[in-house]
FIKOLZA-1660 file (N, C-alpha, C; in steps of 0.1 Angstrom, whole numbers, plus 5000, padded with zeros to 4 digits):
% residues 132
   i   px   py   pz ch aa at
   1 5005 4988 5002  A  X  N
   1 5001 4997 4999  A  X CA
   1 5007 5013 4999  A  X  C
   2 5003 5024 4991  A  X  N
   2 5012 5034 4988  A  X CA
   2 5011 5045 5003  A  X  C
   3 5021 5050 5001  A  X  N
   3 5020 5062 5015  A  X CA
   3 5009 5070 5013  A  X  C
   4 5006 5072 4997  A  X  N
   4 4992 5083 4998  A  X CA
   4 4977 5076 5001  A  X  C
   5 4979 5061 4994  A  X  N
   5 4969 5050 5000  A  X CA
   5 4963 5053 5017  A  X  C
   6 4976 5050 5023  A  X  N
   6 4977 5052 5038  A  X CA
   6 4969 5066 5042  A  X  C
   7 4975 5078 5039  A  X  N
   7 4968 5089 5044  A  X CA
   7 4952 5089 5041  A  X  C
   8 4950 5085 5031  A  X  N
   8 4936 5088 5025  A  X CA
   8 4927 5078 5034  A  X  C
   9 4932 5064 5037  A  X  N
   9 4922 5055 5046  A  X CA
   9 4926 5060 5062  A  X  C
  10 4934 5070 5062  A  X  N
  10 4937 5079 5077  A  X CA
  10 4924 5087 5074  A  X  C
  11 4925 5094 5070  A  X  N
  11 4912 5106 5066  A  X CA
  11 4899 5100 5068  A  X  C
  12 4898 5088 5059  A  X  N
  12 4883 5080 5063  A  X CA
  12 4882 5075 5073  A  X  C
  13 4889 5070 5084  A  X  N
  13 4887 5066 5093  A  X CA
  13 4886 5077 5102  A  X  C
  14 4891 5090 5101  A  X  N
  14 4889 5105 5109  A  X CA
  14 4876 5107 5109  A  X  C
  15 4869 5106 5094  A  X  N
  15 4852 5109 5090  A  X CA
  15 4845 5099 5098  A  X  C
  16 4846 5084 5099  A  X  N
  16 4838 5073 5105  A  X CA
  16 4838 5075 5122  A  X  C
  17 4851 5081 5128  A  X  N
  17 4851 5086 5139  A  X CA
  17 4846 5100 5146  A  X  C
  18 4842 5107 5135  A  X  N
  18 4836 5119 5141  A  X CA
  18 4823 5116 5140  A  X  C
  19 4818 5108 5129  A  X  N
  19 4803 5101 5131  A  X CA
  19 4800 5095 5142  A  X  C
  20 4807 5088 5148  A  X  N
  20 4806 5079 5158  A  X CA
  20 4807 5084 5169  A  X  C
  21 4813 5097 5171  A  X  N
  21 4813 5103 5182  A  X CA
  21 4803 5113 5184  A  X  C
  22 4798 5117 5176  A  X  N
  22 4791 5128 5170  A  X CA
  22 4797 5142 5170  A  X  C
  23 4811 5144 5166  A  X  N
  23 4818 5154 5166  A  X CA
  23 4814 5161 5156  A  X  C
  24 4806 5172 5158  A  X  N
  24 4806 5182 5144  A  X CA
  24 4819 5191 5141  A  X  C
  25 4822 5198 5149  A  X  N
  25 4838 5204 5148  A  X CA
  25 4845 5192 5139  A  X  C
  26 4848 5181 5144  A  X  N
  26 4857 5171 5135  A  X CA
  26 4854 5173 5124  A  X  C
  27 4839 5167 5120  A  X  N
  27 4830 5166 5107  A  X CA
  27 4835 5180 5098  A  X  C
  28 4837 5190 5106  A  X  N
  28 4836 5204 5094  A  X CA
  28 4851 5201 5092  A  X  C
  29 4858 5198 5101  A  X  N
  29 4873 5197 5098  A  X CA
  29 4880 5189 5085  A  X  C
  30 4868 5179 5081  A  X  N
  30 4871 5170 5073  A  X CA
  30 4867 5170 5061  A  X  C
  31 4860 5180 5059  A  X  N
  31 4852 5182 5044  A  X CA
  31 4862 5195 5039  A  X  C
  32 4863 5195 5027  A  X  N
  32 4869 5203 5019  A  X CA
  32 4865 5218 5017  A  X  C
  33 4870 5233 5017  A  X  N
  33 4874 5242 5017  A  X CA
  33 4876 5246 5006  A  X  C
  34 4884 5244 5000  A  X  N
  34 4890 5246 4984  A  X CA
  34 4881 5241 4973  A  X  C
  35 4877 5231 4971  A  X  N
  35 4868 5223 4961  A  X CA
  35 4854 5224 4967  A  X  C
  36 4849 5219 4954  A  X  N
  36 4830 5222 4957  A  X CA
  36 4829 5204 4965  A  X  C
  37 4817 5203 4970  A  X  N
  37 4811 5195 4980  A  X CA
  37 4798 5189 4974  A  X  C
  38 4799 5176 4976  A  X  N
  38 4785 5168 4975  A  X CA
  38 4781 5159 4983  A  X  C
  39 4769 5155 4990  A  X  N
  39 4768 5145 4997  A  X CA
  39 4755 5139 4992  A  X  C
  40 4756 5124 4995  A  X  N
  40 4742 5119 4993  A  X CA
  40 4741 5108 5004  A  X  C
  41 4730 5115 5014  A  X  N
  41 4726 5103 5027  A  X CA
  41 4718 5092 5022  A  X  C
  42 4716 5081 5025  A  X  N
  42 4712 5070 5022  A  X CA
  42 4695 5077 5020  A  X  C
  43 4689 5075 5012  A  X  N
  43 4673 5077 5011  A  X CA
  43 4672 5090 5006  A  X  C
  44 4681 5101 5008  A  X  N
  44 4685 5117 5007  A  X CA
  44 4684 5121 4991  A  X  C
  45 4681 5130 4990  A  X  N
  45 4685 5136 4976  A  X CA
  45 4698 5143 4974  A  X  C
  46 4704 5147 4965  A  X  N
  46 4720 5155 4966  A  X CA
  46 4721 5164 4974  A  X  C
  47 4729 5166 4982  A  X  N
  47 4732 5182 4987  A  X CA
  47 4739 5183 4978  A  X  C
  48 4742 5196 4980  A  X  N
  48 4755 5203 4970  A  X CA
  48 4759 5215 4979  A  X  C
  49 4771 5219 4981  A  X  N
  49 4776 5232 4983  A  X CA
  49 4778 5229 4997  A  X  C
  50 4790 5233 5007  A  X  N
  50 4797 5229 5017  A  X CA
  50 4785 5233 5029  A  X  C
  51 4779 5244 5027  A  X  N
  51 4769 5251 5039  A  X CA
  51 4755 5240 5038  A  X  C
  52 4748 5230 5026  A  X  N
  52 4738 5224 5028  A  X CA
  52 4743 5210 5034  A  X  C
  53 4758 5204 5031  A  X  N
  53 4761 5196 5033  A  X CA
  53 4761 5195 5049  A  X  C
  54 4768 5204 5055  A  X  N
  54 4778 5207 5073  A  X CA
  54 4763 5208 5074  A  X  C
  55 4752 5215 5074  A  X  N
  55 4738 5214 5078  A  X CA
  55 4733 5200 5079  A  X  C
  56 4737 5192 5073  A  X  N
  56 4728 5181 5071  A  X CA
  56 4736 5174 5085  A  X  C
  57 4748 5173 5083  A  X  N
  57 4757 5167 5095  A  X CA
  57 4750 5172 5108  A  X  C
  58 4752 5187 5110  A  X  N
  58 4750 5192 5123  A  X CA
  58 4736 5186 5126  A  X  C
  59 4724 5181 5116  A  X  N
  59 4712 5176 5122  A  X CA
  59 4714 5164 5125  A  X  C
  60 4723 5153 5116  A  X  N
  60 4726 5140 5120  A  X CA
  60 4734 5143 5132  A  X  C
  61 4741 5142 5135  A  X  N
  61 4751 5143 5145  A  X CA
  61 4746 5148 5159  A  X  C
  62 4734 5155 5159  A  X  N
  62 4728 5160 5168  A  X CA
  62 4713 5156 5172  A  X  C
  63 4712 5149 5163  A  X  N
  63 4702 5138 5167  A  X CA
  63 4703 5122 5171  A  X  C
  64 4694 5117 5168  A  X  N
  64 4694 5101 5172  A  X CA
  64 4702 5093 5156  A  X  C
  65 4718 5096 5156  A  X  N
  65 4725 5087 5146  A  X CA
  65 4725 5076 5149  A  X  C
  66 4727 5067 5139  A  X  N
  66 4729 5051 5143  A  X CA
  66 4742 5048 5141  A  X  C
  67 4750 5042 5152  A  X  N
  67 4761 5036 5150  A  X CA
  67 4767 5029 5142  A  X  C
  68 4777 5038 5131  A  X  N
  68 4782 5031 5121  A  X CA
  68 4797 5029 5119  A  X  C
  69 4801 5015 5118  A  X  N
  69 4811 5011 5118  A  X CA
  69 4816 5012 5100  A  X  C
  70 4828 5015 5101  A  X  N
  70 4836 5017 5085  A  X CA
  70 4843 4998 5083  A  X  C
  71 4836 4993 5070  A  X  N
  71 4845 4979 5069  A  X CA
  71 4844 4978 5054  A  X  C
  72 4860 4972 5054  A  X  N
  72 4863 4965 5042  A  X CA
  72 4866 4977 5030  A  X  C
  73 4873 4987 5037  A  X  N
  73 4880 5002 5029  A  X CA
  73 4887 4998 5022  A  X  C
  74 4887 5004 5009  A  X  N
  74 4900 5003 5003  A  X CA
  74 4899 5018 4995  A  X  C
  75 4916 5021 4993  A  X  N
  75 4918 5032 4987  A  X CA
  75 4924 5034 4974  A  X  C
  76 4918 5041 4964  A  X  N
  76 4924 5044 4955  A  X CA
  76 4926 5062 4949  A  X  C
  77 4941 5062 4950  A  X  N
  77 4946 5075 4948  A  X CA
  77 4947 5080 4932  A  X  C
  78 4942 5090 4928  A  X  N
  78 4947 5095 4916  A  X CA
  78 4952 5110 4914  A  X  C
  79 4963 5108 4916  A  X  N
  79 4972 5119 4920  A  X CA
  79 4966 5126 4929  A  X  C
  80 4958 5143 4929  A  X  N
  80 4953 5150 4941  A  X CA
  80 4941 5148 4943  A  X  C
  81 4936 5134 4935  A  X  N
  81 4918 5129 4942  A  X CA
  81 4923 5116 4947  A  X  C
  82 4917 5112 4954  A  X  N
  82 4913 5097 4960  A  X CA
  82 4900 5094 4962  A  X  C
  83 4899 5080 4959  A  X  N
  83 4884 5078 4965  A  X CA
  83 4886 5059 4973  A  X  C
  84 4876 5064 4980  A  X  N
  84 4874 5052 4992  A  X CA
  84 4863 5043 4987  A  X  C
  85 4859 5030 4986  A  X  N
  85 4854 5025 4989  A  X CA
  85 4849 5013 5004  A  X  C
  86 4840 5015 5007  A  X  N
  86 4836 5006 5022  A  X CA
  86 4819 5005 5021  A  X  C
  87 4821 4991 5032  A  X  N
  87 4810 4988 5038  A  X CA
  87 4807 4999 5051  A  X  C
  88 4793 5005 5052  A  X  N
  88 4792 5009 5067  A  X CA
  88 4785 4998 5073  A  X  C
  89 4786 4992 5085  A  X  N
  89 4781 4984 5091  A  X CA
  89 4771 4991 5106  A  X  C
  90 4756 4991 5100  A  X  N
  90 4751 4994 5112  A  X CA
  90 4746 4985 5123  A  X  C
  91 4743 4986 5136  A  X  N
  91 4739 4975 5147  A  X CA
  91 4725 4974 5142  A  X  C
  92 4720 4961 5140  A  X  N
  92 4706 4954 5137  A  X CA
  92 4701 4963 5126  A  X  C
  93 4710 4967 5116  A  X  N
  93 4706 4972 5105  A  X CA
  93 4708 4970 5091  A  X  C
  94 4705 4975 5081  A  X  N
  94 4713 4973 5068  A  X CA
  94 4726 4977 5068  A  X  C
  95 4729 4972 5055  A  X  N
  95 4743 4969 5052  A  X CA
  95 4746 4979 5042  A  X  C
  96 4756 4991 5045  A  X  N
  96 4751 5001 5033  A  X CA
  96 4767 4999 5029  A  X  C
  97 4771 5004 5015  A  X  N
  97 4783 5006 5009  A  X CA
  97 4783 5018 5004  A  X  C
  98 4794 5026 5007  A  X  N
  98 4797 5039 5006  A  X CA
  98 4812 5044 4998  A  X  C
  99 4808 5053 4993  A  X  N
  99 4820 5057 4985  A  X CA
  99 4824 5074 4989  A  X  C
 100 4834 5075 4995  A  X  N
 100 4837 5085 5000  A  X CA
 100 4852 5090 4991  A  X  C
 101 4849 5104 4986  A  X  N
 101 4858 5113 4980  A  X CA
 101 4865 5121 4983  A  X  C
 102 4880 5121 4981  A  X  N
 102 4890 5131 4987  A  X CA
 102 4896 5141 4980  A  X  C
 103 4902 5150 4984  A  X  N
 103 4909 5160 4972  A  X CA
 103 4922 5166 4983  A  X  C
 104 4931 5164 4976  A  X  N
 104 4945 5170 4987  A  X CA
 104 4941 5183 4986  A  X  C
 105 4941 5192 4996  A  X  N
 105 4942 5205 5000  A  X CA
 105 4955 5212 5004  A  X  C
 106 4960 5217 5010  A  X  N
 106 4968 5226 5018  A  X CA
 106 4966 5219 5031  A  X  C
 107 4956 5218 5037  A  X  N
 107 4954 5209 5050  A  X CA
 107 4954 5196 5050  A  X  C
 108 4959 5188 5040  A  X  N
 108 4957 5173 5035  A  X CA
 108 4948 5168 5031  A  X  C
 109 4943 5156 5032  A  X  N
 109 4929 5148 5022  A  X CA
 109 4920 5155 5031  A  X  C
 110 4906 5160 5021  A  X  N
 110 4895 5164 5027  A  X CA
 110 4886 5161 5018  A  X  C
 111 4878 5154 5023  A  X  N
 111 4860 5149 5021  A  X CA
 111 4856 5160 5011  A  X  C
 112 4854 5157 4997  A  X  N
 112 4848 5163 4988  A  X CA
 112 4830 5160 4986  A  X  C
 113 4829 5145 4986  A  X  N
 113 4818 5138 4981  A  X CA
 113 4814 5127 4991  A  X  C
 114 4808 5123 4996  A  X  N
 114 4804 5112 5007  A  X CA
 114 4792 5107 4999  A  X  C
 115 4787 5094 4997  A  X  N
 115 4774 5090 4993  A  X CA
 115 4776 5074 4996  A  X  C
 116 4760 5074 5006  A  X  N
 116 4759 5058 5008  A  X CA
 116 4750 5052 5005  A  X  C
 117 4747 5039 5002  A  X  N
 117 4734 5032 5000  A  X CA
 117 4732 5018 5002  A  X  C
 118 4718 5015 5007  A  X  N
 118 4718 5001 5011  A  X CA
 118 4720 4989 5000  A  X  C
 119 4726 4980 5004  A  X  N
 119 4729 4967 4995  A  X CA
 119 4719 4958 4997  A  X  C
 120 4715 4952 4987  A  X  N
 120 4707 4941 4985  A  X CA
 120 4709 4930 4992  A  X  C
 121 4722 4926 4988  A  X  N
 121 4727 4914 4999  A  X CA
 121 4741 4911 4994  A  X  C
 122 4746 4918 5006  A  X  N
 122 4761 4918 5010  A  X CA
 122 4769 4909 5006  A  X  C
 123 4780 4912 4999  A  X  N
 123 4790 4897 4996  A  X CA
 123 4795 4895 5007  A  X  C
 124 4800 4883 5005  A  X  N
 124 4808 4872 5016  A  X CA
 124 4821 4874 5014  A  X  C
 125 4826 4880 5002  A  X  N
 125 4840 4884 5002  A  X CA
 125 4844 4898 5004  A  X  C
 126 4857 4901 5009  A  X  N
 126 4863 4913 5012  A  X CA
 126 4869 4917 4998  A  X  C
 127 4867 4931 4994  A  X  N
 127 4873 4937 4983  A  X CA
 127 4887 4934 4984  A  X  C
 128 4895 4932 4969  A  X  N
 128 4909 4927 4973  A  X CA
 128 4907 4941 4972  A  X  C
 129 4921 4942 4981  A  X  N
 129 4932 4954 4984  A  X CA
 129 4924 4961 4999  A  X  C
 130 4908 4956 5004  A  X  N
 130 4904 4962 5014  A  X CA
 130 4909 4959 5029  A  X  C
 131 4909 4972 5035  A  X  N
 131 4913 4973 5050  A  X CA
 131 4903 4966 5060  A  X  C
 132 4902 4953 5066  A  X  N
 132 4888 4950 5073  A  X CA
 132 4887 4958 5086  A  X  C
% end
């Protein structure tokens, strides 16, 4: 695994840690400020723009947000852009699949897009190169 892939996976882990800890300040720090952002929460329409995205996280983290664990994350770096494909496990809930897109900004790898949705039937096989 390359140093860049490790950095991206660390940024991805920070995203799920902020979610688990309901830490809005940490979540805000993770999202890009120099690039356009968008987010599609499961069952939601697309949110475009940093203000709309952060407003959604404020509501989610301030409410009864489910506990989510990131599983089988794999990072793919394309120059100054990268994406992570992973599963999201919710206790006693559905399995989701997520794509998190990162851009390299002055302050490191920052999220510019998150999209998660339900999986009809989760695969029993981990993705090649996935980190459990």
